[in-house]
MIDOSE-1310 file (N, C-alpha, C; in nm, 2 decimals, decimal comma, always signed):
residues 100
mdef	+10,34/+10,43/+8,79/+10,24/+10,54/+8,79/+10,21/+10,49/+8,65; +10,07/+10,45/+8,63/+10,02/+10,43/+8,50/+10,03/+10,51/+8,40; +9,98/+10,50/+8,27/+9,97/+10,62/+8,13/+9,89/+10,72/+8,19; +9,79/+10,69/+8,25/+9,68/+10,76/+8,30/+9,71/+10,86/+8,39
dema	+9,76/+10,81/+8,50/+9,86/+10,88/+8,62/+9,94/+10,99/+8,57; +10,01/+10,93/+8,49/+10,13/+11,03/+8,41/+10,11/+11,16/+8,36; +9,98/+11,14/+8,28/+9,88/+11,22/+8,19/+9,85/+11,33/+8,31; +9,81/+11,28/+8,39/+9,69/+11,35/+8,48/+9,79/+11,47/+8,57
hqle	+9,95/+11,38/+8,61/+10,05/+11,43/+8,66/+10,10/+11,55/+8,59; +10,09/+11,52/+8,43/+10,13/+11,66/+8,37/+10,04/+11,76/+8,36; +9,92/+11,74/+8,36/+9,83/+11,82/+8,33/+9,84/+11,93/+8,45; +9,85/+11,89/+8,56/+9,86/+11,95/+8,72/+9,95/+12,05/+8,68
klvr	+10,11/+11,98/+8,63/+10,20/+12,08/+8,62/+10,18/+12,21/+8,55; +10,11/+12,18/+8,40/+10,10/+12,26/+8,30/+10,02/+12,37/+8,34; +9,88/+12,33/+8,44/+9,82/+12,44/+8,49/+9,84/+12,51/+8,62; +9,98/+12,47/+8,69/+10,03/+12,52/+8,77/+9,94/+12,49/+8,92
dpla	+9,91/+12,33/+8,91/+9,80/+12,31/+9,01/+9,88/+12,31/+9,14; +9,84/+12,36/+9,26/+9,94/+12,34/+9,38/+9,97/+12,20/+9,43; +9,88/+12,11/+9,36/+9,94/+12,00/+9,44/+9,99/+11,89/+9,32; +10,05/+11,98/+9,21/+10,13/+11,91/+9,13/+10,26/+11,83/+9,17
davk	+10,30/+11,84/+9,26/+10,42/+11,77/+9,30/+10,37/+11,70/+9,45; +10,24/+11,68/+9,49/+10,19/+11,63/+9,60/+10,24/+11,45/+9,59; +10,26/+11,42/+9,71/+10,28/+11,29/+9,72/+10,19/+11,22/+9,83; +10,15/+11,11/+9,81/+10,08/+11,02/+9,90/+10,12/+11,03/+10,08
gsvl	+10,01/+11,05/+10,13/+10,05/+11,09/+10,27/+9,93/+11,05/+10,36; +9,94/+11,08/+10,47/+9,78/+11,11/+10,56/+9,79/+11,23/+10,66; +9,70/+11,23/+10,71/+9,66/+11,33/+10,84/+9,62/+11,30/+10,94; +9,66/+11,34/+11,06/+9,61/+11,32/+11,18/+9,52/+11,42/+11,24
vvsv	+9,38/+11,36/+11,26/+9,29/+11,50/+11,29/+9,32/+11,51/+11,45; +9,39/+11,65/+11,50/+9,41/+11,69/+11,61/+9,31/+11,81/+11,68; +9,22/+11,83/+11,61/+9,10/+11,89/+11,67/+8,99/+11,92/+11,58; +8,85/+11,93/+11,63/+8,74/+11,91/+11,52/+8,62/+11,99/+11,62
sepv	+8,57/+12,08/+11,53/+8,46/+12,17/+11,57/+8,32/+12,08/+11,64; +8,24/+12,11/+11,69/+8,13/+12,03/+11,73/+8,03/+12,07/+11,63; +7,93/+11,96/+11,62/+7,81/+11,98/+11,52/+7,73/+12,11/+11,60; +7,66/+12,17/+11,51/+7,56/+12,31/+11,56/+7,44/+12,24/+11,52
grar	+7,33/+12,26/+11,62/+7,21/+12,24/+11,58/+7,16/+12,09/+11,52; +7,08/+12,06/+11,43/+7,05/+11,94/+11,40/+7,03/+11,92/+11,25; +7,09/+12,02/+11,20/+7,11/+11,96/+11,05/+7,17/+11,88/+11,00; +7,14/+11,77/+10,91/+7,20/+11,65/+10,89/+7,37/+11,68/+10,84
yqac	+7,38/+11,79/+10,72/+7,48/+11,82/+10,67/+7,53/+11,92/+10,73; +7,68/+11,92/+10,75/+7,73/+12,06/+10,83/+7,87/+12,09/+10,80; +7,91/+12,19/+10,80/+8,06/+12,22/+10,77/+8,12/+12,20/+10,91; +8,23/+12,10/+10,92/+8,32/+12,09/+11,00/+8,45/+12,14/+11,00
eldv	+8,48/+12,23/+11,10/+8,64/+12,27/+11,06/+8,70/+12,20/+11,16; +8,85/+12,16/+11,10/+8,95/+12,09/+11,20/+9,06/+12,12/+11,18; +9,15/+12,06/+11,26/+9,28/+12,09/+11,25/+9,36/+11,99/+11,22; +9,45/+11,94/+11,12/+9,52/+11,82/+11,11/+9,67/+11,85/+11,08
vasa	+9,72/+11,74/+11,09/+9,89/+11,74/+11,10/+9,93/+11,66/+10,97; +9,94/+11,70/+10,87/+9,96/+11,65/+10,73/+10,10/+11,60/+10,76; +10,13/+11,45/+10,71/+10,28/+11,41/+10,71/+10,27/+11,32/+10,56; +10,41/+11,31/+10,52/+10,44/+11,23/+10,40/+10,56/+11,21/+10,41
egvp	+10,62/+11,13/+10,31/+10,75/+11,09/+10,31/+10,85/+11,20/+10,25; +10,93/+11,27/+10,31/+11,03/+11,37/+10,23/+10,96/+11,50/+10,28; +10,81/+11,52/+10,35/+10,78/+11,63/+10,37/+10,74/+11,65/+10,54; +10,78/+11,77/+10,57/+10,79/+11,80/+10,74/+10,66/+11,80/+10,77
atrv	+10,61/+11,70/+10,90/+10,46/+11,71/+10,96/+10,43/+11,89/+10,98; +10,32/+11,90/+10,91/+10,28/+12,05/+10,94/+10,11/+12,04/+10,97; +10,11/+12,12/+11,06/+9,98/+12,16/+11,08/+9,86/+12,23/+11,01; +9,77/+12,17/+10,96/+9,68/+12,28/+10,89/+9,53/+12,30/+10,90
ttev	+9,46/+12,43/+10,91/+9,34/+12,41/+10,95/+9,26/+12,36/+10,83; +9,16/+12,33/+10,81/+9,08/+12,30/+10,66/+8,93/+12,30/+10,71; +8,84/+12,25/+10,66/+8,69/+12,22/+10,65/+8,67/+12,11/+10,55; +8,57/+12,03/+10,60/+8,46/+11,94/+10,52/+8,30/+12,01/+10,55
vtsr	+8,22/+11,99/+10,47/+8,07/+11,94/+10,50/+8,07/+11,79/+10,49; +8,01/+11,76/+10,58/+7,99/+11,62/+10,62/+7,88/+11,60/+10,69; +7,81/+11,49/+10,68/+7,67/+11,42/+10,79/+7,77/+11,39/+10,89; +7,67/+11,44/+10,99/+7,68/+11,42/+11,13/+7,72/+11,26/+11,17
hfwp	+7,67/+11,19/+11,07/+7,71/+11,03/+11,09/+7,83/+11,03/+11,08; +7,88/+11,10/+10,99/+8,05/+11,07/+10,94/+8,13/+11,19/+11,00; +8,08/+11,22/+11,12/+8,17/+11,34/+11,17/+8,33/+11,28/+11,19; +8,45/+11,36/+11,19/+8,58/+11,33/+11,21/+8,57/+11,34/+11,38
kvga	+8,67/+11,24/+11,40/+8,68/+11,21/+11,56/+8,86/+11,27/+11,55; +8,89/+11,30/+11,68/+9,03/+11,34/+11,73/+9,10/+11,23/+11,71; +9,21/+11,20/+11,63/+9,30/+11,07/+11,65/+9,28/+11,01/+11,54; +9,18/+11,04/+11,43/+9,16/+10,97/+11,33/+9,30/+11,01/+11,20
vlpa	+9,29/+10,89/+11,13/+9,44/+10,91/+11,04/+9,36/+10,89/+10,92; +9,35/+10,99/+10,82/+9,32/+10,98/+10,70/+9,39/+11,01/+10,59; +9,36/+10,91/+10,47/+9,49/+10,94/+10,36/+9,50/+11,06/+10,29; +9,59/+11,09/+10,26/+9,60/+11,22/+10,18/+9,71/+11,23/+10,08
rvsv	+9,69/+11,36/+10,00/+9,81/+11,38/+9,92/+9,85/+11,54/+9,97; +10,00/+11,50/+9,99/+10,06/+11,63/+10,08/+10,16/+11,71/+9,96; +10,14/+11,83/+9,92/+10,23/+11,91/+9,84/+10,38/+11,90/+9,89; +10,49/+11,86/+9,81/+10,61/+11,86/+9,89/+10,65/+12,01/+9,88
sdpq	+10,63/+12,08/+9,82/+10,68/+12,22/+9,77/+10,60/+12,34/+9,91; +10,48/+12,29/+9,92/+10,36/+12,35/+10,05/+10,31/+12,28/+10,08; +10,34/+12,21/+10,23/+10,26/+12,11/+10,31/+10,15/+12,17/+10,35; +10,11/+12,29/+10,33/+9,99/+12,34/+10,36/+9,88/+12,31/+10,29
ciei	+9,92/+12,28/+10,16/+9,85/+12,23/+10,04/+9,79/+12,10/+10,05; +9,70/+12,05/+10,08/+9,67/+11,91/+10,14/+9,55/+11,87/+10,03; +9,53/+11,70/+9,99/+9,41/+11,70/+9,96/+9,35/+11,56/+10,04; +9,26/+11,57/+10,14/+9,22/+11,46/+10,19/+9,12/+11,37/+10,17
dwda	+9,12/+11,24/+10,16/+9,02/+11,14/+10,08/+8,92/+11,14/+10,21; +8,82/+11,22/+10,21/+8,71/+11,24/+10,32/+8,64/+11,11/+10,28; +8,65/+11,05/+10,18/+8,55/+10,95/+10,16/+8,60/+10,83/+10,27; +8,72/+10,85/+10,30/+8,78/+10,72/+10,40/+8,70/+10,76/+10,56
lakk	+8,61/+10,87/+10,56/+8,53/+10,90/+10,68/+8,45/+10,76/+10,72; +8,38/+10,77/+10,59/+8,30/+10,66/+10,60/+8,32/+10,53/+10,60; +8,46/+10,49/+10,60/+8,50/+10,36/+10,64/+8,53/+10,31/+10,76; +8,56/+10,44/+10,85/+8,60/+10,46/+10,98/+8,50/+10,38/+11,06
């Protein structure tokens, strides 16, 4: 971990960020809502299974506003940060949808 990452980590702990103890992991998309209407950007509700080393696999319901062009697909695996103390607390790298 470089100096900048270490300072960011300390700040997260100081402000009691729920992701302060997060580790690198991934999420597996297990269900996805369908787009409604023709709007280009829409809220997508999805269930994912979050997993990371030392963290039990945990099903989490979440939401992302995205373009219909980058709508998540069941079976997709996306990088994420997962809290060790609360695996329901995740931060998904949504930019990875554009790379799929």
